[in-house]
N, C-alpha and C positions, 0 to 999 in steps of 0.2 A: 570434787572432792578426792583426798585417795581413798583409794580400796584394800582390806586387808584380803589376803587368800590362805586359805589351811585346807589340807585332804585329810584325806584318808580316816586313819582312825580318829584320829583329832578333830576333824570337822563332824563324825559321826555323834563322838562322843560330846561334843559339845551343845549338838542336838539336844541328846538324851539329857543333859541336863536342865534344859529350857523345859523340854515337854515335865520333868519332873518334877520342877520348881512349882507350874501350873496347876498338875493334876494332884502334886500334894495337896495344895490350898482347896482343889475344888473336892478331892472325894469324901474328906470328911463334913460332908453335906449331903452323902446317900442313904436310902434309906430312913422307916419311921421316926427313926434314934439320933440321925444325923445331926450336927451342932451347927450352929451358925458363923458366919463370918462379917470383920467387920473391916470397911471399907474406908479409909480415911476420905474425907472431901474437901480441895482448897476452899470451897464456899459453905458455910451451914455444917449441919450437923454429921458427924461420922455415918456412915448407914448400914445397919444390922441386913444381913444377906442370907437367904438359903439356897439362893437361885445359880444353879453351875453356870451358866454362859455370861452372869453377868460378874461373876467371880473373876472368871477367866480372861475377860476382855480388858480391864481392873488393871490386870497386870504388864508391869515392864519391867525386864532386867537391867541392872545398868552393863552387862557383859554383852555387849553388841551379837557377837557369837550364838550366846545362850536364847539372849531374846528373839532372832529368829526360830528357835525352836521351840519357844512359848509362843509365837504367833503361829505356826504349825499348828501347834493344839487350841488353841484361840480358832482358826479355818473350821475342824474339824467342831467343835461347840456351836461356830454358829450354820454349819452348814446342817448340823443334825436339827437346829432349832429353826432353819429357814424353810428344813424340807416336812418336820414331823411335828414342832411348834413343844418338844418336849425331848427328855432323853441323853440332854447334854454334859449330864456328870455321866452317866453310864457311859456313852462313848468318850471319854475322858480317859476313864479307868482301861477301859477296854484299848485303847489307841496306847498309853502308857504301860500295860500288861505286856503286848505284842511286842512295842520297840525293845523293851529289856530283855525280854524269852529271846529276841531274833537277833540283837543290837550283833551277831557273831556270825549270822546267816544272811541269807539270801531270801527275804519271804517273796511269794508268788504274787501276794497281794487279791490272789482271785478269792472268791467268796460264795463256793458251791454250796451254802448250807441253806437248808428252803425249813422255815419254820412254820410247826403247826400251830394253827390258829381255831379258834372257835368265833363263832360269828358275837355280835356288843348285841345283846337283845334285852330290850325292856329300858327300864328306868332305874334298875338296881342294880343294874354293869355301869351306866355311865354316874351313879353316885358313887361307886365302888373306884372309879378312875379317877373321877375328880377330886377324890378325899385322898385317895393314894400320892398325885400330882401335886396337891396342895402339901403335903409333908405331914398326912394325916389328919389333916384338921376337918373334922363333919363337919360344921357347920358351913366352911366353904362348899363340900359334897353336896349339902343339901340346899344349899341356895342355886346351884348352876344345874343339878337335876331337875330342881323345879323351873325354871329358866327354860332349858333343853325340852321339857316337858310340854310347858307352851306353846313354844314357838314354832316344833316340829324342826326336820330333817334341813327344810332350808331356810329357817330363819335364821336373824344373826344375835348373836349374844356379845356385849362389849361392855367394857369394864371403865368406869369413870369414878373421879376422888369425889367423895359426899361432903357437905360442910357437917355432919353430924357424927355423934359417934357409935351409932349403929348401921348394919351393911340393908341393904334393901335393893330391892327388884321394881322395874316400874317396865309393865310392858305396852307397847305400842299393835294393836291390830289393827290389820289392812295396811295400805300404801301409803307412807306418810311423808309428805314433799316440802321443802324448806322457803316454802312462798306462801303469802298469804293472799286476802281480798285485795285489788286496785284500790278500791276506794271504801271507807266506811258506810255509806251508804247504803252498799247490798248487806250489812249486819240485821239478822232476821230476830234476833233474840239479845235485847238490850243490854239486857243484866250481866248473859256470860260473853258478850261482845264477840258472838260468830253466829255463822248462817250456814244452816243445817238443812241437810235436802234427803229425802226419803225418794229411793225408785228415780235417781234423775236421768237425765239427757247427757253426755259430754263430747264436745267436739273439742279435737285435739288439732292446733295446727304451730306453722314457726313465722308464722308471719306477723306483724306489728300492722295492728290494724286503727286507721283513722278515721278513714270517708265512710259514713252509716249506710251508704249504697250497697257495700259489700256483706252488710248483715243484715238486711232487709229483707230479701228470701230466707235465710234462715231464720228471723226473728217471727214471721210471718207464718210458719210450717209450727214451730215452738208452740206459738198463741192457740193455733187451730187443734194440737195436740195437746194442750194444757198441761203439758209438763214440766216440770221446773226445768234449767239446763246450766252446767259449769261451763266455761269457754275456758281453755287454755290453752297460751296465744303468747306469742315474746314480749307483745305487749299491745296496753289498748289505751289511746291516748283519743284527743280533743274531739269532736261531733261525735263519732262512735260511742266513747266510753260515756257522753250527757247523753244520750238518747239513751242506751244501757238503764243510767239510773234516774231521768225521768220515767221510763216504763214501770220501774221497780215500783220507784215512790206511789207512782198511781195505782199498782197494782195491777197491772196488765202482764206484765214478764213477772216469773218466780227464775231470777239470774242471780248469780256472781259470777265472777272473773276473776281469773289470777295468774301473772306472771310465769315464764315455762322455769322450769328449776334449771340449774347447774350453766356451765358456762361454754363455748366455744362449740367442739366435737361432743363432749357428755351431753351438752342440753339436747342434741340430736338423740341422743339415743336414749335420755329418760322418757322424753316424747314417745319415742318409738315403742319405752315400755307401758306407758300408760294407755296408749293407744291401743294395745295387746291385752292390756287386763282388765279393759272396759270394754273389748270388740269395738272400737271405733276406727275410722279409717284414718291412716295419717295424715290430713292435709298440708300440701308441701309443695312448694314450688317447683323442685326439681321431676318431683313426680306429674308434673302439669296439669296439680289441682288446684282449683280456687272458692272462694270461701262461697262465689256469687251461684254457683251450679253444686251445692251439696246437696242431697237428699237423706232423708229420713233412715236410711237402711247404713248410710258412713256416721252415722252419730253413735256414739258409744253408751253403753249404761252400766249402772253400777248399784251395789244394795243401799247404800249411805254415803252420806259424804257432809266433811264437817270442815269448814273451813274459818278459821282464826284470824289471829291478826299479822302473824307470822310464822303458820303452821296452816296444811290441810293435808286431809287425811281421807282418803278414798278406797274402801270398803268395797271389794269385788262383791256379785253375784254369784259368782262360780261357775259359770256359761260357759266361759272361753278357757275352762281349764286346762285342753289338751295343747293350745295354743300358748299358754304361758308356761308349759311343761318343756317344749319345745324351744322355747326363749331362754328360761333358765339353763339350758344343756348348754346353748350357745356362748350364754357368758360366761358358763364353766368353763368353756373349754379355751375363751379369751383369757380367763383370769390364770391358769394354768402355762400360758404359752408366754405371758407377761413376764419380764426380771424388773418391772418398776414396782416396788413397797406400794407405792399409794396408790397403779391401777389398780393390784391386787385387791388396796382393802374398797374400793371404790365400788369393786365388781361384785364382792361379796355381801357389800352394802343394797345393789341395785338386788341380788340374787333372793338378801332377806326381803326389801320390799314387794318383791312377787312373791313370793311363798309366801306370806303372810303374816309377820311379823318381826320386832325388833324386840329383845329385852335387853334394858340398861341395870346392870348390876353395879348400885350407888356405895363406896367402898366408903366404911368411916372408921377412927380410929383416934384414940388421945393424942396423940403425939407424930409428928409430921414420919420421922423415922419410924415407926410401927406403920403408919397406912403406905408408905414406900414400898416396906414388907410384902405386907397384905394382897396389893394391889398385884406385884409379881406374882404373887401365891396363886391367885387367881387366873391370870394369863395363864400360866404356865399350866393351870388346873383345865382350862376353858380349848387351850390345844392339845392336850393331853383326850379330851372327850374326842373332839371334831376328830383325831386321828382314829380311836376307838371306833365309831361310827362308819366310817371308812371302810377298813382291813380287820377289822373285827379284833380279837382282846387273844392273850395268851397268859398264863401263869406268870404272877410277879414276883419278885424278891430274887431275881438272879437264876429262879428254878428253870424258867425255859433254855435258858443257855447251858446249864449245867447239864439236863438233859442232853441237848445235842452234841456234846461231849462224844457221848456213847456212838454218833455218825460220823467221826475222824476216821475209826480204824477202817469204817469202808471207801471212805475217803481215800485213803492214804494206798485204797490197794486197788484204786481206779489209776493210779496214777505213776506214770515210769520213770519218770526224774526221779531220783532220790532228793534233791532241791527242792521241791517242788513238794515231794512228801514231807519231807524237815519241815516248810512252809505251812500246811497243814496242821503239824504234830504244835506248831508254835499257834496257831489259832485257838487250839484247844488247850493248850495250857491257860491260853489269855481268857478263857471264857469263864474260867472258874473266878477272877477275878470280882466281880461286881457283887457275889454271894460272901468270899472272901471278905470284904471292904463292908458288906453289909453290919454282919457279925462283930466286927471288931468294933465297927461305931454302936453295937449296943455290948461292947465287955466282954462279948464271950469268944473263944479258942475257934478261928475263922476256918483251922483243918479239921477240927472234930465236926462243926457243923458241916463242912463240906462233906466230910465222907460219909458223913448218912445220907446228906440227900443226894448222891450220886447211887445209893442205892432202892430209893424211892420212885415210885411208878410216874409218868407224865402227868401233869396238874397238881400234887403233891409237892412240899416244900417246908420252908423255915419261913413262921411265920415272926418276924421280927418283934412288931408291936406288943405281940401276947407272949413270945420265947416259946414258941410251941410248933409241933412237924405235923401238920395237916393237909386238907385237900385245899389250896389258895385257891380255886375256881370257887368252891364254895364258899367259902368265907370271906372274900370279896376282895384279896389280894392280886390284881391283876394289871398287868402293861396292854398300851395298845402295839399291836403288832407290828404296826406302823413303823412308831418308835422304836421298837427294839430292832427291826431289819436295817431303820438309816444309821444308828448307832452304830452296829455291826460293819456296815458299808465303807460310812465315812472312816469309823475305829480303821479299817484294814488297807483305804487308799492311802489314804496320809503316811500311817506305817510303815509300808512298802517304800514311800518314800525317803523318808529317813533312811531305813534301812539299804536302798541302793546309792545313796549320796556317798560323793568322794572328793566333792571339792567343795568349800564354802564359800562363799565371797558376801564380806560385808563392809559398809562405810567406817571409817577410821573416826573418832567421832576429836571434832577440833577444838582448844580452848581457848577462850577468847582471850587476847591481847591484851592488856591493859594499856592506858596512855603512859606517854613518856613518862611525867610525873609519878607513874606509879600508883594512881587515884583513879577510881572510876568515877563515872559519869554520873551513876547512880546507886547509893546503899544498900549493897546487896547484888549487884548488875553482875558479877565476875561471878557467881553463881549458878545465873538463869542458865 
């Protein structure tokens, strides 16, 4: 396909036009009084959205030159969303301001600003962060703070769609596995169809057990100790399964067996997690261990185990907390180093299973449009809350960025190159943009609000929800420091690329040629 090449001012102007088109659509959602954007859908009802990154991703411009600029801004929003989970609208507004301020200059792209931050302490800070990230929705803030309080810092909070009209939270205590009992004959409570054990022994192996001879030494030990036992194995079939069931029915053994969770390499990781949580030795062929030589010391222990038809919950006794903490740190490093969203999600799930619990927020709404909007708000709020727990919080409402403007003269004095000084000045001007936009969305004169905020102490600023100037940390108007850092860093990165662009290469779209009889094969095909 033929390419179109444009140079110099024309290339930069096209990029800026594309950036402005996306930013103008996104920035009206900023702040507690931000508006919604309606997105057309090819199928189904239009979607009413207040989420910056979703809006940015949905925009595609007809001019291929301007569309390249739009794609760059989408990259900023997506990058900030990936790294911090929120702050996409702020990074969009910052990028637009930096690009427009510096279109006639070459910005250095260096970001030497260090944000002041305070730790995120207590459930009240979490509730404030979640409320603001959800567009000021107090109920969403309350539900998320309740979920985080219950599951702790290592727990996981997920969002699911509900069939009801109300939002509700389900908590799962302990390690939940998506595997149930192999045979219904293991059931102890016929009414609830579950097998429940108190202080059971647990054996974890990757072997497929078919011969009863492999299990005999283990079962003899358990019978002597008179303790219940849970067997987690690749599979148990044939003679081995029959023996377990017969002894269970006769009351000789208090036993239950489940298949190993997961698939492939992930199965091994899950089995190792279970072994570490319960203090068991992972009986694996590659480690040279076999079932017929197992000792009582190699069996794990749990406080309680509940096995249902399609799920198993293991509640640990806390005796192996040190090893569990080391395992969680190891998984965290794996999550940080992976590029796969699926691997990251599974890693966080494993941390939650080891760490103590999972909270499932079930979102309910009267219409599908409202449901999708609420779900996105919940996801934004959860991501913001996680970011705040990691790196602490800063005053929100654009106040932190305005306070940082005072640092610009010091930074300029430390630079020798005039162009770099100009670049720092452009960043300083851009830091005003989020507050100006928040004030504008509230129907206020942005310059008046900005001028007053510039003279306030750190921590004080404009509360757009109540239209007052107050201590934002005290009244709960806060942002995660991580979100603000990534928004600023990604904005500087993309903006500096745009400002140093001298040529732009895009494909020239080809028009579809009609048939010789000037008729399309299908009605409307020439418009595809």
